[in-house]
C-alpha positions as CSV (number, residue, x, y, z in Angstrom):
1,M,-20.1,0.3,-12.5
2,T,-21.5,3.3,-13.4
3,N,-20.7,6.3,-14.5
4,Q,-23.6,7.8,-12.0
5,Q,-22.0,5.3,-9.1
6,L,-18.2,6.0,-9.8
7,Q,-19.6,10.0,-9.7
8,Q,-20.5,9.0,-6.3
9,R,-17.1,7.7,-5.1
10,K,-15.4,10.4,-6.8
11,Q,-17.4,13.2,-5.1
12,A,-16.4,11.5,-1.7
13,V,-12.6,11.7,-2.3
14,I,-11.6,14.0,-4.6
15,A,-11.9,17.9,-3.6
16,R,-14.6,19.7,-5.0
17,G,-12.5,21.9,-6.9
18,Q,-11.4,19.2,-9.2
19,G,-14.7,19.0,-10.1
20,N,-15.8,17.7,-13.5
21,L,-17.6,19.1,-16.4
22,Y,-19.5,15.7,-17.1
23,P,-20.7,13.0,-15.5
24,V,-19.4,10.0,-17.7
25,Y,-16.1,8.0,-17.3
26,V,-13.8,6.8,-19.6
27,Q,-13.0,3.9,-20.4
28,R,-11.1,3.5,-23.7
29,A,-10.7,6.0,-26.5
30,K,-9.9,5.7,-30.0
31,N,-9.1,9.0,-32.3
32,A,-11.7,11.2,-32.2
33,E,-14.1,8.7,-30.0
34,L,-14.8,8.1,-26.6
35,W,-16.6,5.0,-24.8
36,D,-18.0,5.4,-21.7
37,V,-18.1,2.8,-18.3
38,E,-21.8,1.9,-19.6
39,G,-20.8,1.4,-23.4
40,N,-21.9,4.7,-24.3
41,R,-20.0,6.0,-27.7
42,Y,-19.1,10.1,-27.8
43,I,-17.7,12.0,-30.7
44,D,-15.2,13.7,-28.5
45,F,-14.7,17.9,-30.0
46,G,-12.5,18.8,-26.7
47,T,-9.5,16.1,-27.0
48,G,-8.7,17.0,-23.4
49,I,-8.5,21.1,-23.8
50,A,-6.5,20.6,-27.1
51,V,-4.0,17.9,-25.8
52,C,-4.8,15.0,-28.2
53,N,-4.0,17.1,-31.5
54,T,-3.1,13.2,-33.2
55,G,-6.3,11.9,-31.5
56,H,-6.6,9.4,-28.6
57,A,-4.2,6.3,-28.9
58,H,-2.7,7.0,-31.9
59,P,-0.3,3.6,-32.7
60,K,2.6,5.7,-33.4
61,V,2.5,7.6,-30.2
62,V,1.5,4.9,-28.1
63,A,4.5,2.7,-29.4
64,A,6.8,5.4,-28.7
65,A,5.8,5.5,-25.1
66,Q,5.8,1.6,-24.5
67,A,9.6,1.5,-25.9
68,Q,10.3,4.4,-24.1
69,L,9.2,2.9,-20.9
70,A,10.5,-0.7,-21.6
71,R,13.9,0.8,-21.7
72,F,13.6,3.1,-18.6
73,S,11.2,5.4,-17.3
74,H,12.9,7.7,-15.2
75,S,16.3,9.3,-14.2
76,C,15.7,13.1,-14.0
77,L,16.9,14.9,-17.1
78,M,19.0,17.1,-14.5
79,I,21.2,14.3,-12.9
80,N,21.5,11.9,-16.1
81,P,20.2,12.9,-19.5
82,Y,19.3,11.1,-22.2
83,A,19.1,11.1,-26.1
84,E,14.9,11.5,-26.3
85,A,15.0,15.1,-24.9
86,V,18.1,16.1,-26.7
87,E,16.4,15.5,-30.0
88,L,13.2,16.9,-28.6
89,A,14.7,20.2,-27.9
90,E,16.8,19.8,-31.7
91,K,13.6,20.3,-32.9
92,L,11.4,22.3,-31.3
93,T,14.0,25.1,-31.4
94,R,14.1,24.6,-35.2
95,L,10.2,24.3,-35.4
96,A,9.5,27.5,-33.2
97,P,8.7,30.9,-35.3
98,G,11.5,33.1,-36.4
99,S,15.6,32.5,-37.4
100,S,17.0,33.5,-34.1
101,A,19.4,30.5,-32.5
102,K,17.2,29.1,-29.6
103,K,17.0,26.9,-26.5
104,A,14.8,25.0,-24.3
105,I,13.8,24.1,-21.2
106,F,11.5,21.5,-20.3
107,V,8.9,20.8,-17.4
108,S,5.7,19.1,-16.6
109,T,2.6,21.7,-16.9
110,G,1.9,24.4,-18.6
111,A,1.6,26.7,-15.6
112,E,5.1,25.7,-15.2
113,A,6.2,26.8,-18.4
114,V,4.5,30.2,-17.6
115,E,6.2,30.4,-14.5
116,N,9.9,29.7,-16.3
117,C,8.9,32.5,-18.7
118,I,8.8,35.2,-15.8
119,K,12.0,33.8,-14.2
120,I,14.0,33.8,-17.2
121,A,12.7,37.5,-18.4
122,R,13.7,39.0,-15.0
123,A,17.2,37.3,-15.1
124,H,17.5,38.7,-18.4
125,T,16.5,42.0,-17.9
126,R,16.9,42.8,-14.1
127,R,13.6,43.7,-14.1
128,R,9.9,43.5,-11.8
129,G,7.1,44.2,-14.1
130,V,5.0,41.6,-16.3
131,I,1.9,42.8,-18.1
132,A,-0.7,40.3,-19.4
133,F,-4.1,41.0,-21.1
134,S,-8.0,40.5,-19.7
135,G,-9.3,37.3,-20.3
136,G,-6.0,35.6,-20.8
137,F,-5.5,32.5,-18.8
138,H,-2.2,31.1,-17.9
139,G,-2.4,28.4,-15.4
140,R,-3.3,28.3,-12.0
141,T,-0.7,28.6,-9.9
142,N,-0.2,31.4,-7.5
143,M,2.1,33.6,-10.5
144,T,-0.1,32.4,-13.3
145,M,-3.3,32.8,-11.4
146,A,-2.3,36.7,-11.1
147,L,-1.0,36.6,-14.8
148,T,-4.7,35.4,-15.4
149,G,-7.0,38.4,-16.6
150,K,-10.1,36.5,-15.3
151,V,-11.2,36.3,-11.5
152,A,-13.6,33.0,-11.6
153,P,-13.3,30.8,-11.1
154,Y,-9.6,30.8,-11.3
155,K,-8.5,33.6,-8.3
156,T,-11.4,33.0,-6.6
157,L,-10.7,32.4,-2.3
158,F,-6.9,32.2,-3.3
159,G,-5.4,35.7,-3.3
160,P,-3.1,37.3,-2.2
161,F,-1.0,37.3,-5.7
162,P,2.4,38.3,-6.5
163,A,3.0,41.9,-6.7
164,D,4.3,44.0,-10.1
165,I,1.7,42.4,-12.4
166,Y,-0.5,44.6,-14.9
167,H,-3.4,43.9,-17.1
168,L,-4.1,45.4,-20.7
169,P,-7.6,45.1,-22.5
170,F,-7.8,42.4,-25.2
171,P,-9.1,43.1,-28.6
172,M,-12.2,41.9,-29.2
173,A,-14.4,43.8,-32.3
174,L,-17.6,42.2,-31.0
175,H,-17.4,43.7,-27.9
176,G,-16.1,47.0,-28.7
177,V,-12.5,46.9,-27.5
178,S,-9.8,47.5,-30.6
179,T,-6.1,46.8,-30.9
180,E,-5.6,51.2,-30.6
181,Q,-7.5,51.0,-27.2
182,S,-5.3,48.2,-26.4
183,L,-2.1,50.2,-27.2
184,A,-3.5,53.2,-25.8
185,A,-3.8,51.7,-22.3
186,L,-0.3,50.5,-22.8
187,H,0.8,53.8,-23.2
188,K,-1.2,54.9,-20.2
189,L,0.3,52.5,-18.0
190,F,3.7,53.5,-19.1
191,K,2.9,56.8,-17.5
192,V,0.8,55.8,-14.8
193,D,1.8,52.3,-13.1
194,I,5.2,51.8,-14.4
195,A,7.9,52.7,-16.3
196,P,8.4,50.6,-19.6
197,D,12.0,50.1,-18.5
198,D,10.9,48.2,-15.3
199,V,9.0,46.1,-17.0
200,A,10.6,42.3,-17.9
201,A,7.8,40.9,-20.0
202,I,4.5,41.0,-22.1
203,I,2.9,37.7,-22.3
204,I,0.0,37.4,-24.9
205,E,-2.1,34.3,-26.1
206,P,-2.0,34.8,-29.8
207,V,-5.5,33.1,-29.9
208,Q,-6.8,33.4,-26.3
209,G,-7.9,29.8,-25.1
210,E,-10.1,30.2,-22.1
211,G,-10.8,34.0,-22.9
212,G,-13.2,33.0,-25.8
213,F,-10.7,32.0,-29.1
214,Y,-10.4,35.7,-29.5
215,Q,-6.8,36.4,-32.3
216,A,-4.8,38.6,-31.2
217,P,-4.5,41.0,-34.7
218,A,-1.5,40.7,-36.2
219,E,-1.1,44.6,-36.1
220,L,-1.0,44.4,-32.1
221,L,1.8,41.7,-32.1
222,K,3.6,43.7,-34.3
223,A,3.1,46.6,-32.4
224,L,4.0,44.8,-29.0
225,R,7.0,43.6,-30.6
226,Q,8.6,47.2,-31.7
227,L,7.7,48.2,-28.1
228,C,9.2,45.5,-26.7
229,D,12.4,45.8,-28.8
230,Q,12.4,49.9,-28.1
231,H,12.2,49.2,-24.4
232,G,14.6,46.1,-23.8
233,I,10.7,44.0,-22.8
234,V,11.0,40.0,-23.4
235,L,7.5,39.7,-25.3
236,I,6.1,36.2,-24.4
237,A,4.0,34.1,-26.5
238,D,1.8,31.4,-25.1
239,E,0.8,28.6,-27.0
240,I,-0.2,26.6,-24.6
241,Q,-3.4,25.8,-26.5
242,T,-2.3,27.6,-29.8
243,G,0.5,24.8,-30.6
244,F,1.4,21.8,-32.9
245,G,-0.6,22.2,-35.6
246,R,-4.3,23.8,-33.8
247,T,-4.5,26.5,-35.9
248,G,-3.5,25.6,-39.3
249,K,0.1,26.4,-38.8
250,M,2.8,24.3,-36.3
251,F,2.4,27.7,-34.0
252,A,-0.1,30.4,-33.6
253,M,2.6,33.1,-34.1
254,A,3.4,32.2,-37.5
255,H,0.1,33.8,-39.0
256,S,1.6,36.9,-37.8
257,G,4.9,36.6,-38.9
258,V,5.9,38.0,-35.2
259,E,8.9,36.5,-33.5
260,P,8.3,36.2,-29.6
261,D,11.6,36.1,-27.4
262,L,10.0,33.0,-25.5
263,I,7.4,31.3,-26.2
264,T,5.5,28.7,-23.9
265,M,4.4,25.0,-25.0
266,A,2.2,22.3,-23.3
267,K,-1.2,20.4,-23.9
268,G,-0.9,18.9,-27.8
269,I,3.1,18.1,-27.4
270,A,3.1,14.7,-25.9
271,A,-0.5,13.6,-26.9
272,G,-1.5,13.5,-23.0
273,L,1.8,12.8,-21.2
274,P,2.4,15.4,-18.9
275,L,5.4,17.7,-21.0
276,A,5.9,21.3,-21.3
277,A,8.8,23.5,-22.9
278,V,10.0,27.2,-23.0
279,V,11.7,27.4,-26.3
280,G,13.3,31.1,-26.9
281,K,16.0,33.1,-27.9
282,S,19.2,31.6,-26.8
283,E,20.9,34.8,-25.0
284,I,17.5,35.1,-22.9
285,M,16.9,31.4,-22.5
286,D,20.8,31.4,-20.7
287,A,20.3,34.3,-18.8
288,P,19.9,31.9,-15.5
289,L,22.1,30.6,-13.7
290,P,23.0,26.7,-13.7
291,G,20.5,25.2,-11.3
292,G,18.1,28.3,-11.8
293,L,15.5,26.3,-13.9
294,G,14.4,22.5,-13.6
295,G,12.1,19.6,-11.8
296,T,12.3,16.3,-10.9
297,Y,9.8,15.4,-13.5
298,G,10.5,18.0,-16.0
299,G,11.5,16.1,-20.1
300,S,10.1,12.7,-18.5
301,P,11.5,10.5,-20.8
302,V,8.3,8.8,-21.9
303,A,6.8,12.1,-22.3
304,C,9.9,13.1,-24.8
305,A,9.5,9.9,-26.6
306,A,5.9,10.2,-27.0
307,A,6.4,14.4,-28.5
308,L,8.9,12.8,-31.0
309,A,6.6,10.7,-32.3
310,V,3.6,13.8,-32.2
311,L,5.7,15.7,-34.4
312,E,6.1,13.0,-36.5
313,V,2.6,12.4,-36.8
314,I,2.1,16.2,-37.5
315,E,4.7,16.3,-40.4
316,Q,4.0,12.7,-42.0
317,D,0.0,13.2,-42.0
318,N,0.4,17.0,-42.9
319,L,-1.6,17.9,-40.1
320,C,-1.3,21.4,-40.4
321,Q,-3.2,21.6,-43.3
322,Q,-5.9,19.2,-42.2
323,A,-6.4,21.5,-39.5
324,N,-7.6,23.8,-41.9
325,I,-10.2,21.2,-43.4
326,I,-11.5,20.7,-40.6
327,G,-12.0,24.2,-39.2
328,E,-13.2,25.0,-42.6
329,A,-16.0,22.3,-42.3
330,F,-16.9,23.7,-39.1
331,V,-17.3,27.2,-40.5
332,A,-19.8,26.3,-43.0
333,R,-22.5,24.6,-40.5
334,L,-22.0,27.5,-38.1
335,T,-22.3,30.0,-40.5
336,A,-25.5,28.3,-42.0
337,L,-26.8,28.1,-38.3
338,Q,-26.2,32.0,-37.9
339,Q,-28.3,32.8,-40.9
340,Q,-31.2,30.9,-39.3
341,F,-30.9,32.5,-35.9
342,P,-28.7,35.8,-35.8
343,Q,-30.1,36.8,-32.9
344,R,-28.4,34.3,-30.8
345,I,-25.5,33.7,-32.7
346,A,-23.3,36.9,-32.7
347,E,-19.7,35.4,-34.3
348,V,-18.5,32.9,-35.8
349,R,-14.8,32.3,-35.2
350,Q,-12.1,30.2,-36.8
351,L,-8.4,29.8,-36.9
352,G,-7.3,26.1,-38.4
353,A,-9.1,23.4,-36.2
354,M,-9.3,26.3,-33.4
355,I,-13.4,27.1,-33.8
356,A,-15.5,29.3,-31.8
357,V,-19.3,30.0,-31.5
358,E,-20.4,33.1,-29.3
359,F,-24.1,33.4,-28.1
360,M,-25.6,36.7,-27.6
361,Q,-29.1,37.7,-27.0
362,Q,-30.7,41.6,-26.9
363,A,-26.6,42.6,-27.1
364,E,-25.9,40.7,-23.9
365,P,-23.6,37.4,-23.7
366,D,-26.1,34.6,-23.3
367,V,-24.6,32.4,-20.8
368,A,-27.5,30.6,-20.0
369,L,-27.7,29.2,-23.7
370,T,-24.6,28.1,-23.9
371,Q,-24.3,26.4,-20.1
372,Q,-27.8,24.6,-21.7
373,I,-26.0,23.3,-24.8
374,I,-23.3,22.0,-22.5
375,A,-25.7,20.4,-20.6
376,N,-27.0,18.8,-23.0
377,A,-24.2,17.7,-25.3
378,S,-23.4,14.1,-23.6
379,K,-27.3,13.1,-24.6
380,H,-25.9,13.8,-28.0
381,G,-23.1,11.7,-27.7
382,L,-20.9,14.7,-28.1
383,I,-18.0,16.1,-25.8
384,L,-18.1,20.0,-26.2
385,L,-16.3,23.2,-24.1
386,S,-17.4,26.1,-23.3
387,C,-15.1,29.0,-22.8
388,G,-15.3,32.7,-22.8
389,F,-14.6,36.3,-20.8
390,Y,-18.4,36.0,-20.2
391,G,-18.6,32.4,-20.1
392,N,-21.0,32.4,-23.2
393,V,-18.9,30.8,-26.2
394,L,-18.5,27.0,-27.0
395,R,-15.6,26.1,-28.2
396,F,-14.4,23.3,-30.5
397,L,-11.1,21.9,-30.5
398,P,-11.4,18.3,-32.7
399,P,-8.5,15.9,-32.8
400,L,-6.4,16.8,-36.3
401,T,-6.7,13.2,-37.3
402,I,-10.5,12.8,-36.9
403,E,-11.7,10.7,-39.7
404,A,-14.1,12.8,-42.2
405,D,-16.8,10.5,-41.8
406,V,-16.8,11.1,-37.8
407,L,-16.2,14.5,-38.1
408,Q,-19.6,14.6,-40.3
409,Q,-21.3,12.6,-37.6
410,G,-20.4,14.8,-35.3
411,L,-21.1,17.9,-37.0
412,D,-24.5,16.0,-37.7
413,K,-25.3,15.7,-33.9
414,L,-24.1,19.2,-33.3
415,D,-26.3,20.8,-35.7
416,V,-29.1,18.8,-33.7
417,L,-28.5,20.0,-30.5
418,L,-27.7,23.7,-31.7
419,R,-31.0,23.5,-33.3
420,S,-33.1,22.2,-30.5
421,V,-32.0,24.6,-28.3
422,L,-31.8,27.6,-30.5
423,A,-35.3,26.9,-31.9
424,A,-36.7,26.2,-28.2
């Protein structure tokens, strides 16, 4: 069976809305390497969009999931709970930023986690409004599409969306948006569209994921914390892409020293098994009544077992520090390229192993160049992802466990690919 044959079969039976970036069908994977059904090898700089922070098929994670599956696969956390979920909640509430007493809930996906944050915030505040940011991505359900600050492709054809959702500009110095402008827009919003005492929550990614890997300035997060405290608004940190060591700390909010009221967790939490969580201050988390939160598959025992193994690997292998080492290696290569092609590479951004390079030409986002790089990546044995408010950003999310020699091989391949396209 070839990649092309499988792609034809896939197009015949899977809706086009669930497209795939590469016509490359994975047969097996190990840490940072993938092999397709034709035997071709790829170095994975995307890890399933920051899901496999501990690499593909980590032995400890595989063993933990297999052992749990052999014991039992499901009983529903809301019917007959199990120790794995309790232990995971204990660990996540300890690891979450800030010193406040915390509680957790488990769901299946990041979008579910975001939806539940809104439910919890509204139950706690008895208010309706929610404020998000342009360029932010929070999911593909109806509520999370409304929160997401980009129309195409996420909102196209899918309206109407829930009311009482408002957006602010996210600081992007490269594109002329400052923290001061974002905060000024917030104060204007309070005067024009919704009073602060009618706002339930403000949701923000400490580093925008799909939006382009722009880091929220610490001064913005601190100002939001102050405003939320002043007006009784719940501050939600969406750490779905930034969590579990990705940015050089367990969670990205720790870089700012700001404690959110609620935090969403998913992606890297269980190395590919469907699991997500909301962790937050106890008095806020307990606002919904019993039965108001949950889901049949939320907190799967197999996924919880895998997540416990992930946390063990992150701690024992010091993956937060490893994220910084990986990020520095990328920046060294990308900065050298930027010096040679300053007219095309506008900016290199990095926080831990969350790295991005943004392409511009004559002060305009260079979408065509970005698409050309992605289109040629698999020919160079690489799995790469794009992102960005304008679609002109290349993002790198390598496993935090990537071997040093494989990292260098990948960077060499990337160097050849980028030079071939930039010099054309």
